[in-house]
C-alpha positions as CSV (number, residue, x, y, z in Angstrom):
1,M,18.6,-19.9,-12.8
2,D,16.4,-17.0,-14.0
3,K,18.0,-13.7,-12.8
4,S,14.7,-12.7,-11.2
5,Y,14.6,-15.7,-8.9
6,P,17.0,-14.2,-6.3
7,K,14.6,-11.2,-6.1
8,Y,11.8,-13.6,-5.5
9,L,13.8,-15.2,-2.6
10,E,14.5,-11.8,-1.2
11,A,10.8,-10.9,-1.3
12,R,10.0,-14.2,0.5
13,R,12.7,-13.3,3.2
14,I,11.1,-9.9,3.8
15,L,7.7,-11.3,3.9
16,G,8.9,-13.8,6.5
17,I,10.1,-11.0,8.7
18,I,6.8,-9.1,8.4
19,T,4.8,-12.2,9.1
20,S,6.9,-13.0,12.3
21,G,6.0,-9.5,13.6
22,L,2.2,-10.0,13.4
23,V,0.5,-9.2,16.7
24,T,-2.7,-10.9,18.0
25,E,-3.8,-8.3,20.5
26,I,-3.4,-4.5,21.0
27,D,-3.7,-3.4,24.7
28,A,-5.0,0.0,25.8
29,I,-2.2,2.4,25.2
30,T,-3.5,5.3,27.1
31,I,-6.5,5.9,29.3
32,S,-7.0,9.4,27.9
33,S,-7.0,9.6,24.2
34,K,-8.3,6.8,22.0
35,S,-6.4,8.0,18.9
36,P,-3.0,6.2,19.7
37,M,-4.8,2.9,19.9
38,V,-6.6,3.5,16.6
39,Y,-3.3,4.5,15.0
40,A,-1.7,1.3,16.2
41,S,-4.7,-0.7,15.0
42,C,-4.3,0.9,11.5
43,M,-0.8,-0.4,11.2
44,E,-1.1,-3.8,12.8
45,V,-4.4,-4.8,11.2
46,T,-3.2,-3.7,7.7
47,K,-0.1,-5.9,8.1
48,Y,-2.4,-8.9,8.0
49,R,-3.8,-7.7,4.7
50,L,-0.3,-7.1,3.4
51,V,0.8,-10.5,4.3
52,E,-2.1,-12.3,2.7
53,L,-1.9,-10.4,-0.5
54,T,1.9,-10.8,-0.7
55,E,1.8,-14.5,0.0
56,D,-0.8,-15.0,-2.8
57,A,1.2,-12.7,-5.2
58,L,4.4,-14.6,-4.6
59,D,2.6,-18.0,-5.1
60,R,1.3,-16.7,-8.4
61,W,4.8,-15.6,-9.5
62,E,6.3,-18.9,-8.6
63,H,3.7,-20.6,-10.9
64,G,4.4,-18.3,-13.7
65,K,1.1,-16.4,-13.4
66,Y,2.6,-12.9,-13.7
67,L,-0.6,-11.1,-14.6
68,S,-2.3,-12.3,-11.4
69,C,0.9,-11.3,-9.5
70,C,0.8,-7.8,-10.9
71,I,-2.9,-7.4,-10.1
72,L,-2.3,-8.5,-6.5
73,G,0.8,-6.3,-6.5
74,R,-1.4,-3.3,-7.3
75,S,-3.5,-4.0,-4.2
76,I,-0.3,-4.3,-2.1
77,F,0.9,-1.0,-3.4
78,E,-2.4,0.7,-2.5
79,T,-2.2,-0.9,1.0
80,V,1.3,0.5,1.6
81,L,0.5,4.0,0.3
82,N,-2.5,4.1,2.6
83,L,-0.2,3.5,5.6
84,E,2.1,6.2,4.5
85,W,-0.9,8.6,4.1
86,I,-1.8,7.8,7.7
87,N,1.8,8.7,8.8
88,Y,1.5,12.0,7.0
89,Q,-1.7,12.8,8.9
90,I,0.1,12.0,12.2
91,Q,3.0,14.2,11.3
92,D,0.6,17.0,10.5
93,F,-0.9,16.6,14.0
94,L,2.5,16.7,15.6
95,D,3.3,19.9,13.6
96,G,0.1,21.5,14.9
97,K,-1.7,21.4,11.5
98,L,-4.5,19.1,12.8
99,S,-6.4,19.3,16.0
100,P,-7.0,16.2,18.2
101,E,-10.5,16.0,16.8
102,E,-9.3,16.2,13.2
103,I,-6.6,13.6,13.6
104,H,-9.1,11.2,15.2
105,K,-11.5,11.7,12.3
106,K,-8.7,10.9,9.9
107,L,-7.8,7.7,11.8
108,M,-11.4,6.7,11.9
109,L,-11.6,7.1,8.1
110,A,-8.6,4.8,7.8
111,T,-10.1,2.1,9.9
112,H,-13.9,2.3,9.6
113,A,-14.7,4.0,6.3
114,S,-16.3,2.0,3.5
115,R,-17.6,2.4,0.0
116,M,-20.9,0.8,0.9
117,E,-23.8,3.1,0.4
118,D,-25.0,2.8,4.0
119,S,-21.6,3.6,5.6
120,P,-21.5,6.8,7.7
121,L,-17.8,7.3,6.7
122,T,-16.7,7.3,3.0
123,S,-13.3,5.9,2.2
124,V,-10.6,8.3,0.9
125,N,-10.0,7.8,-2.8
126,I,-6.6,6.1,-3.5
127,M,-5.7,8.6,-6.2
128,S,-6.2,11.4,-3.7
129,I,-3.8,9.7,-1.4
130,I,-1.3,9.1,-4.1
131,Q,-1.4,12.7,-5.3
132,M,-1.0,14.0,-1.8
133,I,2.0,11.8,-1.2
134,D,3.6,12.6,-4.5
135,K,3.2,16.3,-3.9
136,R,5.0,16.1,-0.5
137,M,7.7,13.9,-2.0
138,S,8.3,16.4,-4.8
139,N,8.6,19.2,-2.2
140,V,11.4,17.3,-0.5
141,A,13.2,15.6,-3.3
142,G,12.5,18.0,-6.1
143,H,11.5,17.1,-9.6
144,G,12.7,14.2,-11.7
145,I,11.6,11.3,-9.4
146,T,9.5,8.4,-10.5
147,T,6.2,9.2,-8.9
148,N,3.8,6.8,-7.1
149,A,1.1,7.9,-9.6
150,R,3.2,6.8,-12.5
151,V,4.0,3.4,-11.0
152,Y,0.4,2.9,-10.0
153,G,-0.7,3.9,-13.5
154,W,1.7,1.4,-15.1
155,F,0.3,-1.5,-13.1
156,S,-3.3,-0.4,-13.1
157,G,-3.3,-1.3,-16.8
158,F,-2.8,-5.0,-15.9
159,A,-5.9,-4.9,-13.6
160,H,-8.3,-4.0,-16.4
161,P,-9.4,-6.0,-19.4
162,N,-7.9,-3.6,-21.9
163,A,-4.7,-3.6,-24.0
164,D,-2.2,-4.2,-21.2
165,G,-4.4,-6.5,-19.2
166,A,-5.9,-8.6,-21.9
167,F,-5.4,-8.1,-25.7
168,L,-1.6,-7.6,-25.7
169,L,-1.1,-10.6,-23.5
170,Y,-3.3,-13.1,-25.2
171,A,-3.8,-11.9,-28.8
172,K,-1.9,-11.0,-31.9
173,I,-3.1,-9.7,-35.2
174,N,-1.9,-11.9,-38.1
175,K,-1.7,-9.4,-41.0
176,N,-1.0,-12.1,-43.6
177,S,-4.0,-14.2,-42.9
178,L,-6.1,-11.3,-41.5
179,T,-6.9,-13.3,-38.4
180,I,-6.4,-12.8,-34.7
181,D,-4.2,-15.5,-33.1
182,L,-5.0,-16.3,-29.5
183,S,-2.6,-17.7,-26.9
184,G,-1.6,-17.3,-23.3
185,T,2.0,-16.5,-24.3
186,M,1.7,-13.8,-27.0
187,H,3.3,-11.0,-25.1
188,P,4.0,-12.4,-21.6
189,I,4.8,-10.1,-18.7
190,P,8.5,-10.4,-17.9
191,P,8.9,-12.2,-14.5
192,T,11.4,-9.5,-13.4
193,V,8.7,-6.8,-13.9
194,A,6.2,-8.6,-11.7
195,I,8.7,-9.4,-8.9
196,D,10.3,-5.9,-8.9
197,F,6.8,-4.4,-8.3
198,I,6.3,-6.7,-5.3
199,R,9.8,-5.9,-3.9
200,L,9.1,-2.2,-4.4
201,S,5.9,-2.4,-2.4
202,L,7.6,-4.4,0.4
203,S,10.4,-1.9,0.6
204,L,7.9,1.0,0.9
205,F,6.1,-1.0,3.6
206,E,9.3,-1.3,5.6
207,L,9.8,2.5,5.3
208,A,6.2,3.2,6.3
209,Y,6.4,1.0,9.3
210,S,9.7,2.5,10.4
211,N,8.1,5.9,10.1
212,Y,5.2,4.7,12.3
213,A,7.7,3.4,14.9
214,L,9.3,6.9,15.0
215,L,6.1,8.8,15.1
216,F,4.1,6.7,17.6
217,P,5.8,7.7,20.9
218,A,5.5,11.4,20.1
219,F,1.9,10.9,19.0
220,V,1.0,9.2,22.3
221,Q,2.8,12.0,24.3
222,K,1.1,14.9,22.5
223,S,-2.3,13.2,22.6
224,D,-2.1,12.8,26.3
225,E,-0.8,16.3,26.9
226,L,-3.6,17.9,24.9
227,Y,-6.2,15.7,26.6
228,D,-4.8,16.7,30.1
229,H,-4.8,20.3,29.0
230,D,-8.4,20.2,27.9
231,E,-9.4,18.5,31.1
232,G,-7.6,21.2,33.1
């Protein structure tokens, strides 16, 4: 058995747990502030995206399509980091760094922004999100950690038709015959690289969702308190 196969089974196990926790409806959480419901929607709706992408990535891995797996893995990684970015915004609100209006705008960006030209809200660039998260992580953990930007950069190479995503995978220069030999197995992506990336993203999701569970009650309470204060 390939040493990466148990990692694949572990990823399937985690995905099964996440899938079993999908919700089909979100009730009104508070009659005062809308923000807690939007926050819950961010997390629960995004889980559906995470599940679909991960299912497809693991199917690709199982069939030996490691490039496709890595490209999907990059989208999973982006999805998870976006959730953690939302958590950071909520923490800033709880710390008094954002007003109720500001946090609501941040949440609306997360749920309703688009890159379409006619959209009234423009999506936050993923690299801006990654840089912000890495900066906060470095402030806590110090230097010497493997940053999200570095991991994202590694796997972004597979998503583009350049050296990592095309030529090095399928072509090899034959210096003796001065030809370029083409094949689908010239420099294949190691299966353990692809599955480790998926497992990393799933682990980060579990962390982001745990943080959400910790932040949510305090967010509801403070949102209501500020609403009641404004009404008074």
